[in-house]
N, C-alpha and C positions, 0 to 999 in steps of 0.2 A: 659195557662201556664203548662209546663210539670211538672209532679210530681217528687219530689226528692227521689231517692232510699233510703230505710231505712239504708243501710250500709254506708251512708255518715255521720253517727253520729260522726265519727272521724274527720270531717272536721272543726277543730278548733285548736288553738295553744296548749292547754294542751294535746289533744289526737292525734296529728299528728304522723305519723310513724317516727321512730327514724332517718332514713336517711334524711327525710325532715327537721326534727328539726336540725340536724347537718348542713345541707345546709343553712338553714335560720340563724342559730347561727353563722356559719363561716362568712357569709356575714355581719351580724350585728357587729361582733367583728372587722372585717377588716375595715368596714366603720367608726365605732366608733373611732378606733385608727387613721384613716386617718383624721377625723374631728378634733381630738385633735391636731394633727400635724399642720393642717391648722390654728387652733387658735394660736398656738405658732408662726407660720410663720407670721401671722398678727401682733402679738405683737412685733416681731423683725423688721418689715418693717413699716407698717402704725403706729403701736404703738409707734415708736420712731421718728416720723416725727417732733415732737416739741422738741426733745432732752430729753424727760422725759419718764421713764418707764410707761407702762399702756396706754390703749386706751382712748383718750379723744376727745372732740369736736374739739380742736385745731389740733389734729392729722388728723382728717377727713378733716378739712378745708385745711390744708397744702398739703394733698395728692391729693385733687381734685380741689380746687380753687387756691391753691398755696400760697406762702408767698410773696406777691407782693412788699414787702419792700426790697427784695434781690433776688439773683439768686437761681435756683434750686440746683446748685452745693453747694452753701453755706448752703442752708437748709439741704441738705443731710450730709454735714460735721458737722453740729451742731446737727444732728439727728441720723438716723440709721447707718451712716458711721463714727460716732464720734470716735469709738475705733479702727478704721482701720489704724491709723497712730499715730505718736507722736504728742503731743500738738503743738510743734514748727512747724512741717511740716504742720499741719492742719491750723494754724494761718497764715503761710506764703502763703498757697494757697488762703485762704480767702482774704488776703490783695491784692494779685495779681488780684483776680477776681474783687474786688471792684475798682481797678485801671483800669478796662476795659479789663483785660486779654490780655495785649499787646503781639503780636506775637514775638516781638524782644527779649522777655525774655523766650520764650518757649524752644528753642533749648539749650541755654547755662545753664538754671537753672531748669525749671519745667518739661521738657520731661523725664529726668531721675527720678525725684520724682514720676511722674505718673506711669512710668514703674515699679518702685520698689513697690509701695503701691497699685496701682489700676488695672493694666493691667491683673493681674491674673484672675479677674472676668470680668472686662470691657475691654476685648481684642478683636482681630479679630475673627469673627464667634461666639461671645458670645450671640448674639441676643439683646444686649443692646448697649449703646453708647461705641464706641471703643476709649478708652482714650489713645491709642498710637498715635492717630491722632489729631493734633491741631484743625482742623475744627470741630471734634466731641466734644471736650472739650469746644470750644467756644460756641457751641449751648446751652449747659447746664449752661454756665456762664452768660447767659442772665437773665433778670428778670424772676422769677419763676411764671409762669401762671398756675401751676398745671398740671393735666393730660391732654395730648393732645387728640384731637378728635379721632385720630387713635387708641390711647391706650385704650380709653373708648369703642370704637367699639369692639376691640379685647377682652377686659376683659368681656364686656357685653355678647357677644355670647358664650364665653367659660363658664361663670358662668350659664347662662340660660340653655344651653344644658347639661353641666356636672352635675350641682347640681340638676337639675330637674330629671335626671335619678336616682340619689341617693334617693331623696324624693319619687319617684315613687315606688321603691322597698321596702323602709322602710314602706311606707303607705300600700303597697300590703300585706306585712307580718302582719302589725297591723290589717288589715281588718279581719284576722282570730281570733281576740281577742274575748273573751266571757265576759259577765257581764258588758259590757260597753254600756251605753245608745246610741241608734242609732244617736241622734243628736250630742253627744259628739265625737263619732267615726268619723262622717263626718267632724266635725270641726277640729279635730286633724289632719286628713289627708289633709284637704284643706289649713289650716293655713300656713304651710311651703311654699307652692307655692305662696300664696298671699304675704307673707313677703319677699320672694325672689324677686318678681317683684318690691315691694316697695324699697328694698335694691338697686337693679340695677338702677331703675329710679332715686333714690336719688343721685347717683353719677353725673348724668347729671345735675340735679337741683343744686347741690352744685358747680359744675363747673361754673354754671351761677351766682349763688348767695350763699355765704357761710352760710346764715341763714338757709339753708335747711340741714345742716350737721347732725342735730339731727335725721333726717329720716333714715340715714345710720345706726346709732346705734340702732334705733327701729327695723329696718328690720333685721339686723344681729342677735340681741338678740332674736327677735320674732321667727324666724325660727329655731334657735338653741334650744330654750326651748321646742318648740313643737316637734321637732325631738327627743330630749332627752327623753321626756315623752313617746313617742311611743317606743323608743329603750328599755327603762327599763321595760315597761309594757309587751312588747313582750317576752323579756328574762325571766321575772318573770313567766309568764304563761306557757312557754315551759318547764321550769326546776324546778319550785317550786310548782306552782298550780297543776301541773300534778301528783304530788306525792300522792294526796288523792284518786286516782283510780276512780274518778267519770267520767262518760261519759257526755259530755256537749252538744252534738248534733251539727248539721250543723250551723256554725256561720253565713254563708251567707244567709241561709234560714231564720234564725231569723231576719236578717236585711231587708228581703223582706216584713215583716209584717208592 
């Protein structure tokens, strides 16, 4: 094994050169804000699937297994889309859907309603169902069977690729921490990846059986807590612990022992 040069004593979070601290801190601040926005987005989408504020097991079940007592459109109108129209319009659409969404009523009555309240987001080229077309509305007026296989594949690969990069860099920064037992540092770095896999795998299991919905909550909260601990500890060591002027030595060399 090659010997470590003595001038690598700065190779730790408290003693990093200022440009590197600014680089790491800027990344952590941007990622921290991004994760907070992601949490709010989840509360506004999945968190309203049952029509009630806050993320619950029912929200997870409705999002992935579906509410098979009714249509996806009705579930959305009673959940995250509840405030997008007047109560009278919402109830009118629900009644139409429960009657089988007959095409004879689309042109004279409901096409204009959907154009007024829905097409701004669900229009041509939006990437979601185009509610200006009866055929697209009819698809979501069927029994709600939750997330489609295509949607799960798309969400799974996006989350696994994207969030893994986030955890990689957060863990990389945290690996420079000092005063953390080796086993604890390894656990903190590994746990977010493990819970991410549990989280994504739980979507597929819940799509098959709603009793697995609790795994989604465990996975999401698990990687969020682990990443938050690394975030705060890294920021603390770079900007607070560093004030005592102590030289802590090479953090990676210490972890080789």
